[in-house]
DSSP file (Angstrom, degrees, kcal/mol; ACC not computed):
  #  RESIDUE AA STRUCTURE BP1 BP2  ACC     N-H-->O    O-->H-N    N-H-->O    O-->H-N    TCO  KAPPA ALPHA  PHI   PSI    X-CA   Y-CA   Z-CA
    1    1 A M              0   0    0      0, 0.0     2,-0.1     0, 0.0     0, 0.0   0.000 360.0 360.0 360.0 140.6  -77.4  114.6   45.0
    2    2 A N     >  -     0   0    0      1,-0.1     4,-2.0     4,-0.0     3,-0.2  -0.366 360.0-119.5 -71.8 149.3  -75.5  113.2   42.1
    3    3 A E  H  > S+     0   0    0      1,-0.2     4,-2.2     2,-0.2     5,-0.2   0.847 110.8  54.3 -60.6 -39.1  -75.7  109.4   41.3
    4    4 A H  H  > S+     0   0    0      2,-0.2     4,-2.2     1,-0.2    -1,-0.2   0.906 108.5  49.1 -64.7 -40.9  -71.9  108.8   41.8
    5    5 A R  H  > S+     0   0    0      1,-0.2     4,-2.7     2,-0.2     5,-0.2   0.924 110.0  52.0 -62.2 -43.7  -71.9  110.4   45.2
    6    6 A R  H  X S+     0   0    0     -4,-2.0     4,-2.4     1,-0.2    -2,-0.2   0.905 109.1  50.0 -60.4 -42.2  -74.9  108.3   46.2
    7    7 A E  H  X S+     0   0    0     -4,-2.2     4,-2.6     2,-0.2    -1,-0.2   0.911 110.6  49.5 -63.5 -42.3  -73.1  105.1   45.1
    8    8 A I  H  X S+     0   0    0     -4,-2.2     4,-2.1     1,-0.2    -2,-0.2   0.931 113.1  46.0 -62.9 -45.4  -70.0  106.0   47.0
    9    9 A L  H  X S+     0   0    0     -4,-2.7     4,-2.5     2,-0.2    -1,-0.2   0.868 111.6  52.7 -66.5 -35.3  -72.1  106.7   50.2
   10   10 A Q  H  X S+     0   0    0     -4,-2.4     4,-1.9    -5,-0.2    -2,-0.2   0.928 109.4  48.4 -64.1 -44.9  -74.0  103.5   49.6
   11   11 A M  H  <>S+     0   0    0     -4,-2.6     5,-2.2     1,-0.2     6,-1.0   0.884 112.0  50.6 -62.6 -37.9  -70.8  101.4   49.4
   12   12 A L  H ><5S+     0   0    0     -4,-2.1     3,-1.1     1,-0.2    -2,-0.2   0.929 110.5  48.1 -64.7 -45.3  -69.5  103.1   52.6
   13   13 A S  H 3<5S+     0   0    0     -4,-2.5    -1,-0.2     1,-0.3    -2,-0.2   0.816 111.6  50.6 -67.2 -28.6  -72.7  102.3   54.5
   14   14 A E  T 3<5S-     0   0    0     -4,-1.9    -1,-0.3    -5,-0.2    -2,-0.2   0.519 114.7-117.4 -84.8  -5.2  -72.6   98.7   53.3
   15   15 A G  T < 5S+     0   0    0     -3,-1.1    -3,-0.2    -4,-0.5    -2,-0.1   0.610  79.5 125.2  81.1  12.0  -68.9   98.4   54.4
   16   16 A K  S   <S+     0   0    0     -5,-2.2     2,-0.3    -6,-0.2    -4,-0.2   0.790  80.0  21.8 -74.3 -27.2  -67.6   97.8   50.9
   17   17 A I  S    S-     0   0    0     -6,-1.0    -2,-0.2    -9,-0.1     2,-0.1  -0.947  82.2-122.8-134.1 157.3  -65.2  100.7   51.3
   18   18 A N     >  -     0   0    0     -2,-0.3     4,-2.3     1,-0.1     5,-0.2  -0.391  36.5 -97.2 -92.7 177.3  -63.7  102.5   54.3
   19   19 A T  H  > S+     0   0    0      1,-0.2     4,-2.7     2,-0.2     5,-0.2   0.854 122.2  55.0 -65.1 -35.4  -64.0  106.2   55.1
   20   20 A D  H  > S+     0   0    0      2,-0.2     4,-2.3     1,-0.2    -1,-0.2   0.922 110.3  45.8 -63.5 -43.0  -60.6  107.0   53.6
   21   21 A E  H  > S+     0   0    0      2,-0.2     4,-2.6     1,-0.2    -2,-0.2   0.907 112.9  50.3 -65.8 -40.7  -61.5  105.4   50.3
   22   22 A A  H  X S+     0   0    0     -4,-2.3     4,-2.6     2,-0.2    -2,-0.2   0.914 110.8  49.3 -62.9 -42.4  -64.9  107.2   50.3
   23   23 A E  H  X S+     0   0    0     -4,-2.7     4,-2.4     2,-0.2    -2,-0.2   0.915 111.4  49.2 -62.8 -43.0  -63.2  110.5   50.9
   24   24 A R  H  X S+     0   0    0     -4,-2.3     4,-2.0     2,-0.2    -2,-0.2   0.916 113.0  47.0 -63.2 -43.5  -60.7  109.9   48.1
   25   25 A L  H  X S+     0   0    0     -4,-2.6     4,-2.0     2,-0.2    -2,-0.2   0.902 112.4  49.2 -65.7 -41.5  -63.5  109.0   45.7
   26   26 A L  H  X S+     0   0    0     -4,-2.6     4,-2.1     2,-0.2    -1,-0.2   0.890 110.3  51.2 -65.4 -38.6  -65.6  112.0   46.7
   27   27 A A  H  X S+     0   0    0     -4,-2.4     4,-1.7     1,-0.2    -1,-0.2   0.896 108.4  51.9 -64.4 -39.3  -62.6  114.3   46.2
   28   28 A A  H  X S+     0   0    0     -4,-2.0     4,-1.6     1,-0.2    -2,-0.2   0.888 108.9  50.8 -64.5 -38.2  -62.0  112.8   42.8
   29   29 A L  H  X S+     0   0    0     -4,-2.0     4,-2.2     1,-0.2    -1,-0.2   0.902 107.5  53.3 -64.1 -40.5  -65.6  113.5   41.9
   30   30 A D  H  < S+     0   0    0     -4,-2.1    -1,-0.2     1,-0.2    -2,-0.2   0.855 107.3  51.7 -63.9 -34.6  -65.3  117.1   43.1
   31   31 A K  H  < S+     0   0    0     -4,-1.7     4,-0.5     1,-0.2    -1,-0.2   0.876 114.4  42.9 -69.1 -36.6  -62.2  117.6   40.8
   32   32 A E  H  X S+     0   0    0     -4,-1.6     4,-1.7     1,-0.2     3,-0.4   0.825 102.1  70.8 -76.5 -32.4  -64.1  116.3   37.8
   33   33 A R  H  X S+     0   0    0     -4,-2.2     4,-3.3     1,-0.2     5,-0.4   0.863  88.3  56.5 -61.3 -45.9  -67.3  118.2   38.4
   34   34 A P  H  > S+     0   0    0      0, 0.0     4,-1.3     0, 0.0    -1,-0.2   0.902 111.9  43.9 -57.9 -39.7  -66.4  121.8   37.7
   35   35 A A  H  4 S+     0   0    0     -4,-0.5    -2,-0.2    -3,-0.4    -3,-0.1   0.899 118.4  44.1 -69.8 -38.9  -65.3  120.9   34.2
   36   36 A A  H  < S+     0   0    0     -4,-1.7    -1,-0.2     1,-0.2    -3,-0.2   0.884 118.1  42.4 -73.9 -38.2  -68.3  118.7   33.5
   37   37 A E  H  < S+     0   0    0     -4,-3.3     2,-0.9    -5,-0.2    -1,-0.2   0.657  86.5 104.9 -83.5 -15.6  -70.9  121.1   35.0
   38   38 A E     <  -     0   0    0     -4,-1.3    -1,-0.0    -5,-0.4     3,-0.0  -0.531  52.7-174.6 -72.5 105.4  -69.4  124.2   33.5
   39   39 A T        -     0   0    0     -2,-0.9     2,-0.2     1,-0.0    -2,-0.1  -0.798  35.0 -99.2 -99.7 143.7  -71.8  125.0   30.7
   40   40 A P        -     0   0    0      0, 0.0     2,-0.2     0, 0.0    -1,-0.0  -0.413  41.8-117.7 -63.5 130.6  -71.0  127.9   28.4
   41   41 A Q        -     0   0    0     -2,-0.2     2,-0.3     1,-0.1    -3,-0.0  -0.498  28.8-112.2 -71.8 132.9  -72.9  130.9   29.4
   42   42 A R        -     0   0    0     -2,-0.2    -1,-0.1     1,-0.1     3,-0.0  -0.493  31.6-133.2 -67.7 124.8  -75.4  132.1   26.8
   43   43 A R        -     0   0    0     -2,-0.3    69,-0.1     1,-0.1    -1,-0.1  -0.586  24.0-107.3 -81.5 140.0  -74.2  135.4   25.5
   44   44 A P        -     0   0    0      0, 0.0    -1,-0.1     0, 0.0     3,-0.1  -0.381  27.6-170.6 -66.5 143.7  -76.8  138.1   25.1
   45   45 A K        +     0   0    0      1,-0.2    20,-2.7    20,-0.1    21,-0.4   0.657  66.5  33.9-105.1 -23.5  -77.9  139.0   21.6
   46   46 A Y  E     -A   64   0A   0     18,-0.3    87,-2.2    19,-0.1     2,-0.6  -0.976  60.8-141.5-136.9 147.0  -80.0  142.1   22.2
   47   47 A L  E     -AB  63 132A   0     16,-2.9    16,-3.1    -2,-0.3     2,-0.4  -0.953  32.8-157.9 -99.6 121.0  -80.1  145.0   24.6
   48   48 A R  E     -AB  62 131A   0     83,-3.8    83,-2.3    -2,-0.6     2,-0.5  -0.869  16.3-173.7-109.6 133.9  -83.8  145.6   25.3
   49   49 A V  E     -AB  61 130A   0     12,-2.6    12,-3.1    -2,-0.4     2,-0.4  -0.989  10.4-178.9-122.9 119.1  -85.3  148.9   26.5
   50   50 A A  E     -AB  60 129A   0     79,-2.9    79,-2.8    -2,-0.5     2,-0.4  -0.979   4.7-176.3-123.9 129.3  -89.0  148.7   27.4
   51   51 A V  E     +AB  59 128A   0      8,-2.9     8,-2.6    -2,-0.4     2,-0.4  -0.991   5.2 173.7-126.5 129.2  -91.1  151.6   28.6
   52   52 A E  E     -AB  58 127A   0     75,-2.6    75,-3.1    -2,-0.4     2,-0.3  -0.989   4.4-177.2-132.1 142.4  -94.7  151.4   29.7
   53   53 A N  E >   - B   0 126A   0      4,-1.2     3,-1.6    -2,-0.4    73,-0.2  -0.815  43.7 -94.8-131.4 177.3  -97.0  154.1   31.2
   54   54 A E  T 3  S+     0   0    0     71,-1.8    72,-0.1     1,-0.3    -1,-0.0   0.782 118.5  63.1 -62.5 -28.2 -100.5  154.3   32.5
   55   55 A E  T 3  S-     0   0    0     70,-0.3    -1,-0.3     2,-0.1     3,-0.1   0.248 116.5-110.8 -83.7  14.9 -101.9  155.5   29.2
   56   56 A D    <   +     0   0    0     -3,-1.6     2,-0.5     1,-0.3    -2,-0.1   0.661  67.6 149.7  63.1  18.7 -100.9  152.2   27.6
   57   57 A T        -     0   0    0     -4,-0.0    -4,-1.2     2,-0.0     2,-0.4  -0.713  26.9-168.9 -78.5 129.0  -98.2  153.9   25.5
   58   58 A K  E     -A   52   0A   0     -2,-0.5     2,-0.4    -6,-0.2    -6,-0.2  -0.964  19.5-170.5-127.2 139.6  -95.4  151.4   25.0
   59   59 A V  E     +A   51   0A   0     -8,-2.6    -8,-2.9    -2,-0.4     2,-0.4  -0.998   9.1 177.1-123.7 128.7  -91.9  151.6   23.7
   60   60 A N  E     +A   50   0A   0     -2,-0.4     2,-0.5   -10,-0.2   -10,-0.2  -0.907   4.9 177.7-136.9 105.4  -90.1  148.4   23.0
   61   61 A I  E     -A   49   0A   0    -12,-3.1   -12,-2.6    -2,-0.4     2,-0.5  -0.925  11.4-169.3-116.1 130.8  -86.6  148.7   21.5
   62   62 A R  E     -A   48   0A   0     -2,-0.5   -14,-0.2   -14,-0.2    -2,-0.0  -0.973   5.4-169.3-117.6 116.4  -84.2  145.8   20.8
   63   63 A V  E     -A   47   0A   0    -16,-3.1   -16,-2.9    -2,-0.5     2,-0.1  -0.922  23.8-126.8-105.4 118.2  -80.7  146.8   19.9
   64   64 A P  E >>  -A   46   0A   0      0, 0.0     4,-1.2     0, 0.0     3,-1.0  -0.393   9.7-135.2 -63.2 136.8  -78.6  144.0   18.5
   65   65 A M  H 3> S+     0   0    0    -20,-2.7     4,-2.5     1,-0.3     5,-0.2   0.809 105.7  65.3 -61.6 -28.8  -75.3  143.5   20.4
   66   66 A Q  H 3> S+     0   0    0    -21,-0.4     4,-2.7     1,-0.2    -1,-0.3   0.855  97.2  55.2 -61.9 -33.3  -73.6  143.2   17.0
   67   67 A L  H <> S+     0   0    0     -3,-1.0     4,-2.2     2,-0.2    -1,-0.2   0.898 107.6  48.7 -65.8 -39.9  -74.6  146.8   16.4
   68   68 A L  H  X S+     0   0    0     -4,-1.2     4,-2.1     2,-0.2    -2,-0.2   0.924 112.1  48.9 -63.7 -44.0  -72.8  147.8   19.6
   69   69 A R  H  X S+     0   0    0     -4,-2.5     4,-2.3     1,-0.2    -2,-0.2   0.927 112.0  48.3 -61.3 -44.8  -69.7  145.8   18.6
   70   70 A A  H  X S+     0   0    0     -4,-2.7     4,-2.5     1,-0.2    -1,-0.2   0.886 109.4  54.0 -64.0 -38.2  -69.7  147.4   15.1
   71   71 A G  H  X S+     0   0    0     -4,-2.2     4,-2.4     2,-0.2    -1,-0.2   0.896 109.0  47.5 -63.2 -40.8  -70.1  150.9   16.6
   72   72 A V  H  X S+     0   0    0     -4,-2.1     4,-1.6     2,-0.2    -1,-0.2   0.911 112.5  49.0 -67.7 -41.6  -67.1  150.4   18.9
   73   73 A R  H  X S+     0   0    0     -4,-2.3     4,-0.6     1,-0.2    -2,-0.2   0.903 112.0  49.6 -63.9 -38.8  -65.0  149.1   16.0
   74   74 A L  H >X S+     0   0    0     -4,-2.5     3,-1.3     1,-0.2     4,-0.7   0.906 107.3  54.4 -65.0 -41.6  -66.1  152.1   13.9
   75   75 A A  H >< S+     0   0    0     -4,-2.4     3,-0.8     1,-0.3    -1,-0.2   0.838 101.4  59.1 -62.2 -32.1  -65.2  154.5   16.7
   76   76 A S  H 3< S+     0   0    0     -4,-1.6    -1,-0.3     1,-0.2    -2,-0.2   0.707 103.7  53.1 -70.7 -17.0  -61.7  153.0   16.8
   77   77 A L  H << S+     0   0    0     -3,-1.3    -1,-0.2    -4,-0.6    -2,-0.2   0.613  87.1 101.5 -90.0 -14.2  -61.3  154.0   13.1
   78   78 A L  S << S-     0   0    0     -3,-0.8    -3,-0.0    -4,-0.7     5,-0.0  -0.423  80.9-108.1 -72.6 144.4  -62.2  157.6   13.7
   79   79 A P    >>  -     0   0    0      0, 0.0     4,-2.0     0, 0.0     3,-0.6  -0.364  30.1-111.1 -67.4 153.2  -59.5  160.2   13.8
   80   80 A P  H 3> S+     0   0    0      0, 0.0     4,-2.4     0, 0.0     5,-0.2   0.834 116.8  57.3 -55.5 -35.8  -58.8  161.8   17.3
   81   81 A Q  H 3> S+     0   0    0      1,-0.2     4,-1.9     2,-0.2     5,-0.1   0.906 107.5  47.5 -63.6 -40.5  -60.1  165.2   16.2
   82   82 A A  H <> S+     0   0    0     -3,-0.6     4,-2.3     2,-0.2    -1,-0.2   0.907 111.2  50.9 -67.2 -41.1  -63.5  163.6   15.2
   83   83 A L  H  X S+     0   0    0     -4,-2.0     4,-2.8     1,-0.2    16,-0.3   0.901 108.5  52.7 -61.7 -40.3  -63.7  161.7   18.5
   84   84 A A  H  X S+     0   0    0     -4,-2.4     4,-2.2     1,-0.2    -1,-0.2   0.898 109.6  48.5 -62.7 -40.3  -63.0  164.9   20.4
   85   85 A R  H  X S+     0   0    0     -4,-1.9     4,-2.5     2,-0.2    -2,-0.2   0.901 112.4  48.2 -67.5 -40.3  -65.8  166.7   18.6
   86   86 A V  H  X S+     0   0    0     -4,-2.3     4,-2.4     2,-0.2    -2,-0.2   0.932 112.0  49.4 -65.1 -44.7  -68.2  163.8   19.3
   87   87 A D  H  X S+     0   0    0     -4,-2.8     4,-2.3     1,-0.2    10,-0.2   0.901 111.3  50.1 -59.8 -41.3  -67.2  163.8   23.0
   88   88 A E  H  X S+     0   0    0     -4,-2.2     4,-2.0     2,-0.2    -1,-0.2   0.922 110.3  49.1 -64.2 -44.4  -67.7  167.5   23.2
   89   89 A A  H  X S+     0   0    0     -4,-2.5     4,-1.0     1,-0.2    -1,-0.2   0.884 111.7  49.7 -63.1 -37.9  -71.2  167.3   21.6
   90   90 A M  H  <>S+     0   0    0     -4,-2.4     5,-2.9     1,-0.2     3,-0.4   0.894 107.9  53.0 -68.4 -39.1  -72.1  164.5   24.1
   91   91 A R  H ><5S+     0   0    0     -4,-2.3     3,-1.6     1,-0.2    -2,-0.2   0.880 104.3  56.8 -62.2 -37.2  -70.9  166.6   27.0
   92   92 A E  H 3<5S+     0   0    0     -4,-2.0    -1,-0.2     1,-0.3    -2,-0.2   0.809 106.9  49.7 -62.8 -28.4  -73.1  169.5   25.9
   93   93 A Q  T 3<5S-     0   0    0     -4,-1.0    -1,-0.3    -3,-0.4    -2,-0.2   0.387 127.5-101.6 -89.7   2.6  -76.0  167.0   26.1
   94   94 A G  T < 5S+     0   0    0     -3,-1.6     2,-0.6     1,-0.2    -3,-0.2   0.606  83.7 125.3  90.1  12.5  -75.0  166.0   29.6
   95   95 A V      < -     0   0    0     -5,-2.9     2,-0.9    -6,-0.1    -1,-0.2  -0.919  44.1-160.6-109.5 114.8  -73.3  162.7   28.7
   96   96 A S        +     0   0    0     -2,-0.6     2,-0.3    -3,-0.1    -8,-0.1  -0.816  34.0 140.9 -97.0 103.6  -69.7  162.4   29.9
   97   97 A L        -     0   0    0     -2,-0.9     2,-0.9   -10,-0.2    -7,-0.1  -0.984  42.3-149.2-147.4 129.7  -68.1  159.6   27.8
   98   98 A D    >   -     0   0    0     -2,-0.3     3,-1.6     1,-0.2     4,-0.4  -0.847  10.1-170.1-101.6 100.6  -64.7  159.3   26.3
   99   99 A L  G >  S+     0   0    0     -2,-0.9     3,-1.1     1,-0.3    -1,-0.2   0.778  82.3  66.2 -61.7 -27.5  -65.0  157.3   23.1
  100  100 A A  G 3  S+     0   0    0      1,-0.2    -1,-0.3    -3,-0.1   -16,-0.0   0.751  97.1  56.3 -66.7 -21.9  -61.3  157.0   22.8
  101  101 A Q  G <  S+     0   0    0     -3,-1.6     2,-0.7     2,-0.0    -1,-0.2   0.601  83.9  93.9 -86.4 -11.5  -61.2  154.9   25.9
  102  102 A I    <   -     0   0    0     -3,-1.1     3,-0.0    -4,-0.4    -3,-0.0  -0.740  58.0-175.2 -86.2 115.6  -63.7  152.3   24.6
  103  103 A K    >>  -     0   0    0     -2,-0.7     4,-1.6     1,-0.1     3,-0.8  -0.832  34.2-121.9-110.3 147.1  -61.7  149.4   23.1
  104  104 A P  H 3> S+     0   0    0      0, 0.0     4,-1.2     0, 0.0    -1,-0.1   0.866 113.2  54.9 -56.0 -37.6  -63.2  146.4   21.3
  105  105 A E  H 3> S+     0   0    0      1,-0.2     4,-0.7     2,-0.2    -3,-0.0   0.828 108.5  48.6 -67.6 -29.3  -61.6  144.0   23.7
  106  106 A N  H <> S+     0   0    0     -3,-0.8     4,-2.1     1,-0.2    -1,-0.2   0.773 100.9  66.2 -77.5 -26.5  -63.2  145.8   26.7
  107  107 A L  H  X S+     0   0    0     -4,-1.6     4,-2.9     1,-0.2     5,-0.2   0.888  95.6  55.3 -63.6 -39.4  -66.6  145.7   24.9
  108  108 A E  H  X S+     0   0    0     -4,-1.2     4,-2.2     1,-0.2    -1,-0.2   0.904 109.0  47.4 -61.7 -40.6  -66.8  141.9   25.2
  109  109 A E  H  X S+     0   0    0     -4,-0.7     4,-2.1     2,-0.2    -1,-0.2   0.911 112.0  50.7 -65.3 -41.1  -66.3  142.1   28.9
  110  110 A L  H  X S+     0   0    0     -4,-2.1     4,-2.6     2,-0.2    -2,-0.2   0.919 110.0  49.6 -61.6 -44.3  -68.9  144.8   29.1
  111  111 A I  H  X S+     0   0    0     -4,-2.9     4,-1.7     1,-0.2    -1,-0.2   0.894 109.0  52.6 -63.7 -39.7  -71.4  142.8   27.1
  112  112 A D  H  < S+     0   0    0     -4,-2.2     4,-0.4    -5,-0.2    -1,-0.2   0.912 112.3  45.4 -60.8 -41.8  -70.8  139.7   29.4
  113  113 A Q  H >< S+     0   0    0     -4,-2.1     3,-1.3     1,-0.2     4,-0.2   0.872 108.2  56.6 -70.1 -36.9  -71.5  141.9   32.4
  114  114 A L  H >< S+     0   0    0     -4,-2.6     3,-1.7     1,-0.3    18,-0.4   0.842  95.8  67.0 -62.0 -32.2  -74.6  143.4   30.8
  115  115 A G  T 3< S+     0   0    0     -4,-1.7    -1,-0.3     1,-0.3    -2,-0.2   0.752 103.9  44.0 -60.5 -23.7  -76.0  139.9   30.3
  116  116 A E  T <  S+     0   0    0     -3,-1.3     2,-0.4    -4,-0.4    -1,-0.3   0.368 101.5  89.0 -99.8   2.6  -76.3  139.6   34.1
  117  117 A M    <   +     0   0    0     -3,-1.7    15,-0.7    -4,-0.2     2,-0.4  -0.823  45.9 178.8-111.3 141.3  -77.8  143.1   34.7
  118  118 A T  E     -C  131   0A   0     -2,-0.4     2,-0.6    13,-0.2    13,-0.2  -0.990  11.6-159.8-135.3 129.8  -81.4  144.3   34.7
  119  119 A V  E     +C  130   0A   0     11,-3.2    11,-2.8    -2,-0.4     2,-0.5  -0.952  14.0 178.4-108.3 122.8  -82.4  147.8   35.4
  120  120 A D  E     -C  129   0A   0     -2,-0.6     2,-0.5     9,-0.2     9,-0.2  -0.958   2.8-176.1-129.6 111.2  -86.0  148.1   36.4
  121  121 A V  E     -C  128   0A   0      7,-3.5     7,-2.8    -2,-0.5     2,-0.5  -0.935   4.5-167.8-114.6 124.6  -87.3  151.6   37.3
  122  122 A H  E     +C  127   0A   0     -2,-0.5     2,-0.2     5,-0.2     5,-0.2  -0.942   9.8 174.2-110.7 130.2  -90.9  152.1   38.6
  123  123 A D        -     0   0    0      3,-3.4     3,-0.1    -2,-0.5    -2,-0.0  -0.670  50.7 -88.6-118.4 178.2  -92.3  155.6   38.8
  124  124 A E  S    S+     0   0    0     -2,-0.2     3,-0.0     1,-0.2    -1,-0.0   0.909 123.6   8.9 -56.6 -43.2  -95.9  156.6   39.7
  125  125 A D  S    S+     0   0    0      1,-0.1   -71,-1.8   -72,-0.0     2,-0.3   0.246 124.8  58.1-124.5  12.9  -97.1  156.4   36.1
  126  126 A M  E     -B   53   0A   0    -73,-0.2    -3,-3.4   -72,-0.1     2,-0.4  -0.996  51.3-161.7-147.5 148.9  -94.2  154.8   34.2
  127  127 A R  E     -BC  52 122A   0    -75,-3.1   -75,-2.6    -2,-0.3     2,-0.4  -0.999  10.2-172.0-130.9 130.6  -92.1  151.7   34.2
  128  128 A V  E     -BC  51 121A   0     -7,-2.8    -7,-3.5    -2,-0.4     2,-0.4  -0.986   2.6-175.8-124.0 129.9  -88.7  151.4   32.4
  129  129 A R  E     -BC  50 120A   0    -79,-2.8   -79,-2.9    -2,-0.4     2,-0.4  -0.992   5.7-176.1-126.7 133.1  -86.8  148.2   32.0
  130  130 A V  E     +BC  49 119A   0    -11,-2.8   -11,-3.2    -2,-0.4     2,-0.3  -0.993  27.3 134.4-126.4 122.6  -83.3  147.8   30.5
  131  131 A Y  E     -BC  48 118A   0    -83,-2.3   -83,-3.8    -2,-0.4     2,-0.3  -0.963  46.6-110.8-158.1 169.8  -81.9  144.3   30.1
  132  132 A C  E      B   47   0A   0    -15,-0.7   -85,-0.2   -18,-0.4    -2,-0.0  -0.831 360.0 360.0-109.9 149.5  -80.2  141.9   27.8
  133  133 A E              0   0    0    -87,-2.2   -86,-0.1    -2,-0.3    -1,-0.1   0.328 360.0 360.0-140.2 360.0  -81.6  138.8   26.2
């Protein structure tokens, strides 16, 4: 419990303030608290892919988020014909992704969401983890 709340409840129990005053003071504390307690969320700097198997083979890849941002900005500079060819080549590899739909402003939201996500896959002889740090 926060010190200010404790003081208000102590004053109430000692009869220094009545319940209406205590309620008003507690409500004022609640209004101040979200702004004071709201700490800026640490933005992820890397996308990490880690693969381990029974044979002690390990893959550990760190992709800087700045590289992802630069890639999206670069894709926005490509002519539509080039984007269409890249999309077609990706579809041939089984990846359905429309690069023209990825916008830099949407990437920041995606990166924020990635920061809260962890993919952890366990197989009989392999473990794959994808997460942001």
